[in-house]
C-alpha positions in Angstrom: -63.4 -81.8 94.2 -64.6 -83.8 91.1 -68.0 -83.2 89.6 -69.8 -86.3 88.2 -71.3 -86.3 84.3 -74.4 -86.8 85.8 -74.5 -83.8 88.2 -72.8 -81.6 85.2 -75.8 -82.8 83.0 -78.2 -81.9 86.0 -76.8 -78.6 86.5 -76.5 -78.1 82.6 -80.3 -78.7 82.4 -81.2 -76.6 85.4 -79.1 -73.4 84.0 -81.2 -74.0 80.7 -84.1 -73.8 82.6 -83.3 -70.7 84.5 -82.2 -68.9 81.2 -85.7 -69.8 79.5 -87.3 -68.2 82.4 -85.2 -65.5 82.6 -86.3 -64.7 78.9 -89.9 -65.2 79.9 -89.9 -62.8 82.7 -88.0 -59.7 81.1 -90.1 -60.1 77.8 -93.4 -59.6 80.3 -92.0 -56.5 81.9 -90.5 -54.5 78.5 -93.0 -51.9 78.1 -91.5 -50.5 74.9 -90.7 -52.3 71.8 -87.0 -54.6 71.7 -83.9 -53.5 70.0 -84.9 -49.7 70.0 -82.4 -47.6 71.9 -82.1 -43.9 72.9 -79.1 -42.6 74.5 -79.4 -40.8 77.9 -76.4 -40.0 78.4 -75.5 -36.6 80.4 -72.8 -36.1 78.1 -74.6 -36.5 75.0 -72.5 -35.2 72.1 -74.0 -32.3 69.9 -75.8 -33.6 66.6 -73.7 -32.9 63.6 -74.0 -33.6 60.0 -71.0 -36.3 60.3 -71.3 -38.3 63.6 -68.1 -40.3 64.2 -68.5 -44.0 65.0 -65.6 -45.9 66.7 -65.1 -49.6 66.8 -62.0 -50.6 69.1 -60.8 -54.1 69.6 -59.6 -53.9 72.9 -56.4 -55.6 74.1 -57.8 -58.2 76.5 -55.0 -60.7 76.2 -56.2 -64.3 75.4 -59.8 -63.3 74.7 -62.4 -61.1 72.8 -64.1 -57.7 73.9 -64.8 -54.9 71.3 -66.3 -51.5 72.2 -68.6 -49.6 69.7 -68.8 -46.2 70.3 -70.5 -42.8 68.9 -69.7 -39.1 69.0 -73.3 -38.6 70.1 -72.8 -40.9 73.2 -74.1 -44.2 72.4 -72.3 -47.3 73.1 -72.4 -50.9 73.1 -69.8 -53.8 74.0 -69.2 -57.1 72.3 -68.3 -59.8 74.8 -66.2 -59.1 78.1 -62.5 -60.7 77.5 -61.1 -63.4 79.9 -60.6 -61.0 83.1 -63.4 -60.4 85.6 -62.9 -56.3 86.1 -60.5 -55.8 83.2 -63.2 -54.1 80.6 -65.5 -52.7 83.0 -62.1 -50.5 84.2 -61.7 -50.0 80.8 -65.0 -48.8 80.1 -64.6 -46.4 83.1 -61.1 -44.9 82.1 -62.8 -44.2 78.8 -66.0 -42.2 80.4 -68.5 -44.7 79.1 -71.5 -44.1 81.4 -74.3 -46.2 79.7 -74.0 -49.0 77.5 -77.1 -49.2 74.9 -76.1 -52.8 74.0 -74.0 -55.7 75.3 -73.7 -58.8 73.2 -72.6 -62.0 74.7 -71.5 -64.2 71.3 -70.8 -67.2 73.4 -70.5 -68.2 77.0 -66.7 -69.7 76.8 -64.6 -67.9 79.5 -62.2 -65.9 77.0 -65.5 -63.9 76.0 -67.8 -64.1 78.9 -65.7 -63.8 82.1 -65.7 -60.0 82.2 -69.2 -59.2 81.5 -70.7 -59.8 85.1 -68.7 -56.9 86.6 -69.6 -54.8 83.3 -73.6 -55.8 83.7 -73.1 -54.8 87.6 -71.3 -51.7 87.0 -73.0 -49.6 84.1 -76.8 -49.5 83.3 -77.4 -51.5 80.3 -80.3 -50.8 77.7 -80.3 -54.6 75.7 -78.5 -57.9 76.5 -78.2 -60.2 73.5 -77.4 -63.6 74.2 -76.2 -66.3 72.0 -78.6 -69.0 74.0 -76.0 -71.4 74.1 -75.7 -73.1 77.6 -72.5 -73.7 79.1 -72.1 -74.5 83.0 -69.6 -72.3 85.0 -70.0 -70.4 87.9 -69.3 -67.6 85.6 -72.0 -68.2 83.5 -74.1 -68.6 86.7 -73.4 -65.3 88.2 -73.6 -63.5 84.9 -77.5 -65.1 84.4 -78.2 -63.9 88.0 -77.0 -60.2 87.6 -79.2 -59.5 84.3 -82.4 -61.2 86.3 -81.2 -59.4 89.6 -80.9 -56.0 87.6 -84.2 -56.7 85.0 -81.8 -56.3 81.8 -83.9 -57.1 78.8 -82.6 -60.1 77.2 -82.9 -61.5 73.7 -81.7 -64.5 71.9 -81.8 -63.3 68.0 -82.7 -65.6 65.2 -82.1 -65.0 61.5 -81.2 -61.3 60.9 -82.2 -59.2 63.9 -81.6 -55.3 63.5 -80.5 -52.7 65.9 -79.5 -49.1 65.8 -76.6 -47.7 67.7 -77.0 -43.5 67.2 -76.1 -43.1 63.2 -75.2 -46.9 62.9 -77.1 -49.9 62.0 -76.1 -53.4 64.1 -77.3 -56.6 62.6 -77.2 -59.7 64.6 -76.5 -62.9 62.2 -77.6 -65.9 63.4 -78.1 -68.7 60.5 -78.5 -71.5 62.9 -79.2 -71.8 67.0 -76.6 -75.2 67.3 -75.1 -77.2 64.6 -72.6 -80.0 64.3 -69.2 -79.0 62.4 -67.9 -81.2 60.3 -64.3 -80.0 61.6 -63.4 -82.4 64.7 -61.3 -79.8 66.3 -64.2 -77.3 65.8 -66.4 -76.8 69.0 -70.1 -76.9 68.5 -70.4 -73.7 70.8 -68.1 -71.8 68.5 -70.8 -73.0 65.6 -73.6 -71.1 67.2 -71.6 -67.8 67.4 -74.0 -64.8 66.2 -72.0 -62.6 63.9 -72.5 -58.6 64.1 -72.2 -56.6 61.2 -71.9 -52.8 62.0 -73.0 -50.7 59.2 -72.4 -46.9 58.8 -72.8 -44.9 55.5 -70.4 -46.4 53.1 -68.4 -47.8 55.9 -69.3 -51.6 57.3 -67.8 -54.1 59.4 -68.1 -57.5 60.4 -67.3 -59.2 64.2 -67.4 -62.9 63.9 -66.5 -63.9 67.4 -65.2 -67.4 67.6 -67.3 -68.2 64.3 -66.5 -71.2 62.5 -65.6 -72.2 58.7 -69.4 -74.0 59.3 -70.8 -70.8 60.5 -69.4 -68.9 57.3 -70.6 -71.3 55.0 -74.2 -71.0 56.6 -73.9 -67.0 56.3 -72.8 -67.3 52.5 -75.3 -70.0 51.6 -78.0 -67.7 53.1 -76.5 -64.6 50.9 -76.2 -62.4 54.2 -72.8 -61.5 53.4 -71.3 -58.5 51.2 -67.6 -56.9 51.1 -66.8 -55.1 54.2 -64.5 -52.3 55.4 -63.4 -54.3 58.8 -62.9 -57.7 59.6 -62.5 -58.7 63.2 -61.4 -62.0 62.7 -63.1 -65.0 64.1 -61.4 -67.3 67.0 -58.3 -65.5 67.6 -56.7 -66.3 63.9 -57.4 -70.2 64.2 -57.5 -71.9 61.2 -60.8 -73.4 62.2 -62.3 -69.6 60.8 -61.5 -67.1 58.1 -61.7 -69.9 55.4 -61.2 -68.9 51.7 -64.6 -68.8 50.6 -65.5 -66.7 53.4 -62.7 -64.1 52.8 -63.7 -64.3 48.8 -67.2 -62.9 49.7 -66.2 -60.5 52.3 -63.0 -59.1 51.0 -62.0 -56.8 54.2 -59.7 -54.0 53.6 -58.5 -54.1 57.3 -58.4 -57.1 59.6 -58.2 -57.1 63.3 -57.1 -60.1 65.4 -57.8 -60.2 69.1 -54.9 -62.7 70.4 -52.6 -62.7 73.5 -49.8 -64.3 74.0 -51.1 -67.2 75.7 -52.6 -68.5 72.9 -50.1 -71.0 71.5 -49.7 -71.1 67.4 -52.3 -68.3 67.0 -52.7 -66.7 64.7 -52.5 -69.4 62.3 -50.0 -68.7 59.5 -52.3 -70.1 57.1 -54.8 -67.4 58.4 -52.6 -64.5 58.0 -51.4 -65.8 54.5 -55.3 -65.8 53.4 -56.0 -62.1 54.8 -52.6 -60.9 53.5 -53.4 -62.6 50.3 -56.9 -60.9 49.6 -55.4 -57.3 50.4 -56.3 -56.9 53.9 -54.1 -55.0 56.4 -53.5 -57.2 59.5 -53.6 -55.8 62.7 -53.0 -57.8 66.1 -54.0 -56.6 69.5 -50.6 -58.8 70.8 -48.5 -56.5 68.2 -50.5 -53.4 68.3 -52.4 -53.0 71.7 -56.2 -52.1 71.1 -56.8 -51.3 67.6 -59.7 -48.4 66.9 -61.2 -47.8 63.6 -63.4 -44.7 63.3 -65.4 -43.4 60.4 -67.8 -40.7 59.6 -69.4 -43.0 57.0 -67.2 -42.2 54.2 -63.6 -42.0 55.3 -62.0 -44.1 57.6 -58.9 -44.3 60.1 -57.0 -46.7 62.2 -55.3 -46.0 65.4 -53.4 -48.1 67.4 -52.4 -48.2 71.2 -48.7 -48.9 70.1 -46.5 -49.7 67.4 -44.8 -53.2 66.9 -41.1 -54.0 66.6 -42.1 -56.1 63.7 -44.6 -55.9 60.9 -47.9 -58.3 61.6 -47.6 -59.1 57.9 -44.2 -60.4 58.3 
């Protein structure tokens, strides 16, 4: 059954009001300062001089989901992938009992679909949302579970800082919503927050589907610096990972979350720019899930499988 533009507009407005009310209710119920986390995992690892931070770009096919864990028992999830229960099941298999932080970079289905099951299946300390409303049944379900469970919800602006065990997470949000000069770029993607994860000498940039317009905003504000790991934006699309951006961040390792269903992705142009800047490129369609682990000094890359051919070829 078709839905009229007027009905879609009315539904979108209603969802916007629900989102704002949800933010207000959650803000009133918080009894401790937001953005402060302490793990309550029963399997909390013993304190050591060099805890381990691991960032895993999960192989979810045509979508994005990134799991961040520490050897002290902390865990965070960035996006939920394109399938309803896939990421939830992976978290259970990996022994995750609680998520300190969950981030929805934007409400497109390939990033959002798995989040309702995750939020329903695990205790969550803090939910971060882009604040960009996108009408869909999945988005309605996502907001409903946040409200039902009373999960603290925030929509960061500017730079918002979090702690995850030994690591620091900075949510970089240069603009709430702005139009891109690229006719093929989505305004929802333009509003994607970017997550910087830092631990000692190691740093990473997790870019969601941020476009070249967002990259230029981040550069103009002086918020970027060289990083060890780059999660390449928008599945390797040429709408992102611009040369001016790479000239600033200079990644040593680049991971592209991409499935076989994304025709023409990753872009040859993006692969070429990454290779030219000296990054070692990994792809989830070839390598499976890719994990970068660090003690704040040295770092290692572990892949789920070895590809038949080099991803740089």
